[in-house]
Biopython code that builds the backbone (N, CA, C, O; Angstrom):
import numpy as np
from Bio.PDB.StructureBuilder import StructureBuilder

atoms = [
    (1, "MET", "N", (135.701, -43.630, -16.037)),
    (1, "MET", "CA", (136.879, -43.311, -16.440)),
    (1, "MET", "C", (138.009, -44.091, -16.110)),
    (1, "MET", "O", (138.120, -44.761, -15.083)),
    (2, "PHE", "N", (139.176, -43.942, -17.369)),
    (2, "PHE", "CA", (140.003, -44.350, -17.398)),
    (2, "PHE", "C", (141.479, -43.030, -18.105)),
    (2, "PHE", "O", (141.543, -41.872, -18.518)),
    (3, "LEU", "N", (142.541, -44.384, -17.813)),
    (3, "LEU", "CA", (143.664, -42.632, -18.073)),
    (3, "LEU", "C", (143.873, -43.155, -18.961)),
    (3, "LEU", "O", (143.156, -44.146, -19.098)),
    (4, "HIS", "N", (144.889, -42.910, -20.096)),
    (4, "HIS", "CA", (145.456, -43.690, -20.982)),
    (4, "HIS", "C", (146.232, -42.577, -22.410)),
    (4, "HIS", "O", (146.003, -41.578, -23.092)),
    (5, "THR", "N", (147.032, -43.426, -22.220)),
    (5, "THR", "CA", (148.248, -42.555, -23.425)),
    (5, "THR", "C", (148.259, -43.274, -24.700)),
    (5, "THR", "O", (148.597, -44.448, -24.854)),
    (6, "CYS", "N", (147.783, -42.305, -25.768)),
    (6, "CYS", "CA", (147.574, -42.260, -26.942)),
    (6, "CYS", "C", (148.986, -42.815, -28.065)),
    (6, "CYS", "O", (149.901, -42.230, -28.646)),
    (7, "THR", "N", (148.767, -43.493, -28.010)),
    (7, "THR", "CA", (150.328, -44.024, -28.870)),
    (7, "THR", "C", (149.839, -43.489, -30.663)),
    (7, "THR", "O", (150.402, -43.630, -31.749)),
    (8, "ALA", "N", (148.845, -42.999, -30.337)),
    (8, "ALA", "CA", (148.831, -42.810, -31.660)),
    (8, "ALA", "C", (149.720, -40.784, -31.647)),
    (8, "ALA", "O", (150.835, -40.377, -31.976)),
    (9, "CYS", "N", (148.525, -40.118, -31.114)),
    (9, "CYS", "CA", (149.290, -38.747, -31.012)),
    (9, "CYS", "C", (149.896, -38.113, -29.417)),
    (9, "CYS", "O", (149.848, -36.959, -28.991)),
    (10, "GLY", "N", (150.544, -39.541, -28.684)),
    (10, "GLY", "CA", (150.709, -39.625, -27.247)),
    (10, "GLY", "C", (150.178, -38.594, -25.952)),
    (10, "GLY", "O", (150.894, -38.073, -25.098)),
    (11, "LYS", "N", (149.627, -38.552, -26.009)),
    (11, "LYS", "CA", (148.250, -37.563, -25.025)),
    (11, "LYS", "C", (148.003, -38.631, -24.409)),
    (11, "LYS", "O", (147.632, -39.725, -24.835)),
    (12, "ARG", "N", (148.406, -37.980, -22.538)),
    (12, "ARG", "CA", (148.039, -38.687, -22.202)),
    (12, "ARG", "C", (146.456, -38.049, -21.630)),
    (12, "ARG", "O", (146.548, -36.829, -21.498)),
    (13, "GLN", "N", (145.373, -38.457, -21.350)),
    (13, "GLN", "CA", (144.240, -38.167, -21.323)),
    (13, "GLN", "C", (143.304, -38.893, -20.545)),
    (13, "GLN", "O", (143.418, -40.118, -20.522)),
    (14, "LEU", "N", (142.037, -38.122, -19.647)),
    (14, "LEU", "CA", (141.233, -39.177, -19.536)),
    (14, "LEU", "C", (140.383, -39.356, -20.378)),
    (14, "LEU", "O", (140.066, -38.502, -21.206)),
    (15, "ASN", "N", (139.545, -41.284, -20.235)),
    (15, "ASN", "CA", (139.276, -41.148, -21.051)),
    (15, "ASN", "C", (137.139, -41.701, -20.553)),
    (15, "ASN", "O", (136.878, -42.186, -19.452)),
    (16, "PHE", "N", (136.087, -41.465, -21.578)),
    (16, "PHE", "CA", (135.111, -41.728, -20.528)),
    (16, "PHE", "C", (134.417, -43.171, -21.717)),
    (16, "PHE", "O", (135.004, -43.835, -22.571)),
    (17, "PRO", "N", (133.049, -43.191, -21.273)),
    (17, "PRO", "CA", (132.209, -44.877, -21.153)),
    (17, "PRO", "C", (131.488, -43.883, -22.915)),
    (17, "PRO", "O", (130.769, -44.594, -23.617)),
    (18, "SER", "N", (131.684, -42.737, -23.314)),
    (18, "SER", "CA", (131.183, -42.462, -24.083)),
    (18, "SER", "C", (131.934, -42.684, -25.373)),
    (18, "SER", "O", (131.643, -42.329, -26.515)),
    (19, "GLN", "N", (133.103, -43.441, -24.855)),
    (19, "GLN", "CA", (134.115, -43.538, -26.316)),
    (19, "GLN", "C", (134.775, -44.586, -26.589)),
    (19, "GLN", "O", (135.658, -44.885, -27.393)),
    (20, "ILE", "N", (134.085, -45.200, -25.624)),
    (20, "ILE", "CA", (134.097, -47.097, -26.011)),
    (20, "ILE", "C", (133.254, -47.447, -26.711)),
    (20, "ILE", "O", (132.053, -47.193, -26.812)),
    (21, "THR", "N", (134.003, -48.117, -27.256)),
    (21, "THR", "CA", (133.913, -48.761, -28.770)),
    (21, "THR", "C", (134.103, -50.442, -28.490)),
    (21, "THR", "O", (134.718, -50.686, -29.528)),
    (22, "ASP", "N", (134.025, -51.426, -27.978)),
    (22, "ASP", "CA", (133.862, -52.837, -27.409)),
    (22, "ASP", "C", (134.399, -52.868, -26.603)),
    (22, "ASP", "O", (135.277, -52.034, -26.384)),
    (23, "LEU", "N", (133.992, -54.266, -25.444)),
    (23, "LEU", "CA", (134.543, -54.641, -24.334)),
    (23, "LEU", "C", (134.607, -56.718, -25.044)),
    (23, "LEU", "O", (133.671, -57.278, -25.614)),
    (24, "VAL", "N", (135.995, -57.354, -24.716)),
    (24, "VAL", "CA", (135.742, -58.781, -25.147)),
    (24, "VAL", "C", (137.228, -59.068, -23.576)),
    (24, "VAL", "O", (138.343, -58.647, -23.268)),
    (25, "ASN", "N", (136.108, -60.101, -23.050)),
    (25, "ASN", "CA", (136.549, -61.396, -22.191)),
    (25, "ASN", "C", (138.179, -62.054, -22.764)),
    (25, "ASN", "O", (137.955, -62.730, -23.767)),
    (26, "THR", "N", (139.471, -62.049, -22.474)),
    (26, "THR", "CA", (139.873, -62.731, -22.567)),
    (26, "THR", "C", (140.505, -63.702, -21.489)),
    (26, "THR", "O", (140.157, -63.476, -20.329)),
    (27, "ASP", "N", (141.200, -64.533, -21.657)),
    (27, "ASP", "CA", (141.776, -65.194, -20.833)),
    (27, "ASP", "C", (142.828, -64.309, -19.568)),
    (27, "ASP", "O", (142.825, -64.617, -18.376)),
    (28, "HIS", "N", (143.746, -63.088, -20.227)),
    (28, "HIS", "CA", (144.523, -62.620, -20.010)),
    (28, "HIS", "C", (143.895, -61.399, -19.471)),
    (28, "HIS", "O", (144.668, -60.442, -19.498)),
    (29, "GLY", "N", (142.576, -61.109, -18.929)),
    (29, "GLY", "CA", (141.905, -59.651, -18.778)),
    (29, "GLY", "C", (140.288, -59.770, -20.094)),
    (29, "GLY", "O", (139.659, -60.471, -20.887)),
    (30, "ILE", "N", (140.465, -58.062, -19.224)),
    (30, "ILE", "CA", (140.081, -57.362, -20.435)),
    (30, "ILE", "C", (139.906, -56.309, -21.251)),
    (30, "ILE", "O", (139.813, -55.155, -20.833)),
    (31, "ILE", "N", (139.833, -56.740, -22.823)),
    (31, "ILE", "CA", (139.850, -55.891, -23.448)),
    (31, "ILE", "C", (139.660, -54.645, -23.803)),
    (31, "ILE", "O", (139.664, -54.886, -25.010)),
    (32, "VAL", "N", (139.554, -53.908, -23.771)),
    (32, "VAL", "CA", (138.639, -52.773, -24.166)),
    (32, "VAL", "C", (139.272, -51.999, -25.790)),
    (32, "VAL", "O", (140.429, -52.181, -26.170)),
    (33, "ALA", "N", (138.547, -51.398, -26.342)),
    (33, "ALA", "CA", (138.320, -50.792, -27.152)),
    (33, "ALA", "C", (138.030, -48.684, -27.348)),
    (33, "ALA", "O", (136.964, -48.241, -26.919)),
    (34, "PHE", "N", (138.488, -48.242, -27.631)),
    (34, "PHE", "CA", (137.791, -47.115, -27.842)),
    (34, "PHE", "C", (138.242, -46.093, -28.696)),
    (34, "PHE", "O", (139.179, -46.571, -29.335)),
    (35, "THR", "N", (138.052, -44.958, -29.019)),
    (35, "THR", "CA", (138.298, -44.164, -29.834)),
    (35, "THR", "C", (138.979, -42.759, -28.553)),
    (35, "THR", "O", (138.421, -42.387, -27.521)),
    (36, "CYS", "N", (140.092, -42.350, -29.040)),
    (36, "CYS", "CA", (141.110, -41.028, -27.980)),
    (36, "CYS", "C", (140.585, -40.085, -29.765)),
    (36, "CYS", "O", (140.331, -40.281, -30.953)),
    (37, "TRP", "N", (140.773, -38.565, -28.203)),
    (37, "TRP", "CA", (140.331, -37.296, -28.646)),
    (37, "TRP", "C", (140.789, -36.861, -30.120)),
    (37, "TRP", "O", (140.510, -36.021, -30.976)),
    (38, "CYS", "N", (141.693, -37.981, -29.894)),
    (38, "CYS", "CA", (141.997, -37.424, -31.305)),
    (38, "CYS", "C", (141.873, -38.112, -31.957)),
    (38, "CYS", "O", (142.815, -37.995, -32.740)),
    (39, "GLY", "N", (140.709, -39.615, -32.518)),
    (39, "GLY", "CA", (140.110, -39.817, -33.350)),
    (39, "GLY", "C", (140.512, -40.979, -33.789)),
    (39, "GLY", "O", (139.759, -41.779, -34.343)),
    (40, "GLU", "N", (141.631, -41.153, -33.597)),
    (40, "GLU", "CA", (142.546, -42.929, -33.308)),
    (40, "GLU", "C", (141.662, -43.715, -32.519)),
    (40, "GLU", "O", (141.392, -43.467, -31.344)),
    (41, "PRO", "N", (141.075, -44.967, -33.394)),
    (41, "PRO", "CA", (140.997, -45.729, -32.660)),
    (41, "PRO", "C", (142.260, -47.489, -31.582)),
    (41, "PRO", "O", (142.736, -48.534, -32.025)),
    (42, "GLN", "N", (142.255, -46.725, -29.898)),
    (42, "GLN", "CA", (142.547, -47.649, -29.129)),
    (42, "GLN", "C", (141.991, -48.443, -28.617)),
    (42, "GLN", "O", (140.770, -48.568, -28.526)),
    (43, "THR", "N", (143.606, -49.729, -27.808)),
    (43, "THR", "CA", (143.326, -51.031, -27.280)),
    (43, "THR", "C", (143.425, -50.463, -25.595)),
    (43, "THR", "O", (144.057, -49.407, -25.551)),
    (44, "LYS", "N", (143.042, -50.836, -24.510)),
    (44, "LYS", "CA", (143.490, -50.902, -23.161)),
    (44, "LYS", "C", (143.173, -52.575, -22.925)),
    (44, "LYS", "O", (142.149, -53.146, -23.301)),
    (45, "LEU", "N", (144.224, -53.148, -22.265)),
    (45, "LEU", "CA", (143.883, -54.266, -21.366)),
    (45, "LEU", "C", (143.930, -53.844, -20.055)),
    (45, "LEU", "O", (144.764, -53.020, -19.681)),
    (46, "THR", "N", (142.922, -54.447, -19.159)),
    (46, "THR", "CA", (142.746, -54.169, -18.246)),
    (46, "THR", "C", (141.606, -55.081, -17.531)),
    (46, "THR", "O", (141.258, -56.066, -18.182)),
    (47, "GLY", "N", (140.996, -54.881, -16.300)),
    (47, "GLY", "CA", (140.787, -56.417, -14.988)),
    (47, "GLY", "C", (142.139, -56.879, -14.314)),
    (47, "GLY", "O", (143.339, -56.672, -14.494)),
    (48, "ARG", "N", (141.200, -57.746, -13.286)),
    (48, "ARG", "CA", (142.302, -58.464, -12.337)),
    (48, "ARG", "C", (143.029, -59.094, -13.586)),
    (48, "ARG", "O", (144.079, -58.553, -13.935)),
    (49, "LEU", "N", (142.715, -59.845, -14.073)),
    (49, "LEU", "CA", (144.012, -60.938, -14.847)),
    (49, "LEU", "C", (144.667, -59.681, -15.683)),
    (49, "LEU", "O", (144.114, -58.865, -14.946)),
    (50, "ALA", "N", (145.033, -59.255, -16.155)),
    (50, "ALA", "CA", (145.689, -58.715, -16.455)),
    (50, "ALA", "C", (146.671, -57.778, -15.076)),
    (50, "ALA", "O", (147.898, -57.675, -15.079)),
    (51, "GLU", "N", (145.883, -57.285, -14.172)),
    (51, "GLU", "CA", (146.845, -56.863, -13.270)),
    (51, "GLU", "C", (147.741, -57.781, -12.662)),
    (51, "GLU", "O", (148.839, -57.435, -12.226)),
    (52, "SER", "N", (147.490, -58.443, -12.639)),
    (52, "SER", "CA", (147.852, -59.808, -11.719)),
    (52, "SER", "C", (149.222, -60.392, -13.093)),
    (52, "SER", "O", (150.314, -60.677, -12.602)),
    (53, "GLU", "N", (149.173, -60.447, -13.705)),
    (53, "GLU", "CA", (150.418, -60.615, -14.292)),
    (53, "GLU", "C", (151.667, -59.277, -15.124)),
    (53, "GLU", "O", (152.759, -59.403, -15.678)),
    (54, "ARG", "N", (150.785, -58.093, -14.820)),
    (54, "ARG", "CA", (152.353, -57.384, -14.259)),
    (54, "ARG", "C", (153.475, -57.371, -13.387)),
    (54, "ARG", "O", (153.280, -57.120, -12.197)),
    (55, "VAL", "N", (154.694, -57.620, -13.829)),
    (55, "VAL", "CA", (155.667, -57.276, -13.021)),
    (55, "VAL", "C", (156.061, -56.085, -12.693)),
    (55, "VAL", "O", (156.490, -55.361, -13.591)),
    (56, "ALA", "N", (155.995, -55.474, -10.981)),
    (56, "ALA", "CA", (157.031, -55.084, -10.602)),
    (56, "ALA", "C", (157.861, -54.883, -10.706)),
    (56, "ALA", "O", (158.483, -55.921, -10.478)),
    (57, "VAL", "N", (158.782, -53.815, -11.039)),
    (57, "VAL", "CA", (160.118, -53.405, -11.279)),
    (57, "VAL", "C", (160.716, -52.576, -10.137)),
    (57, "VAL", "O", (160.255, -51.439, -10.033)),
    (58, "PRO", "N", (161.847, -53.017, -9.091)),
    (58, "PRO", "CA", (161.978, -51.345, -8.204)),
    (58, "PRO", "C", (162.763, -50.505, -8.482)),
    (58, "PRO", "O", (163.710, -50.931, -9.143)),
    (59, "ALA", "N", (162.788, -48.734, -8.099)),
    (59, "ALA", "CA", (162.795, -48.484, -8.695)),
    (59, "ALA", "C", (164.930, -48.156, -8.414)),
    (59, "ALA", "O", (165.649, -48.494, -7.473)),
    (60, "ALA", "N", (165.176, -47.589, -9.377)),
    (60, "ALA", "CA", (166.759, -47.844, -9.050)),
    (60, "ALA", "C", (166.899, -46.568, -8.155)),
    (60, "ALA", "O", (167.981, -46.294, -7.634)),
]
sb = StructureBuilder()
sb.init_structure("model")
sb.init_model(0)
sb.init_chain("A")
sb.init_seg("    ")
for serial, (resi, resn, name, xyz) in enumerate(atoms, 1):
    if name == "N":
        sb.init_residue(resn, " ", resi, " ")
    sb.init_atom(name, np.array(xyz, "f"), 0.0, 1.0, " ", f" {name:<3s}", serial, name[0])
structure = sb.get_structure()
């Protein structure tokens, strides 16, 4: 399971393995393609490489 905010409906929801439609390994991490609860296709970049490229911004 993973959390995702849908770009179509705007809801932040748990997504389950049964919603995953594709997994692709890239040089930047793993692209997970899945279907949101609203029915819209979505993607999420995840994995160790994706996390290492994130930049931490201190709170003001």
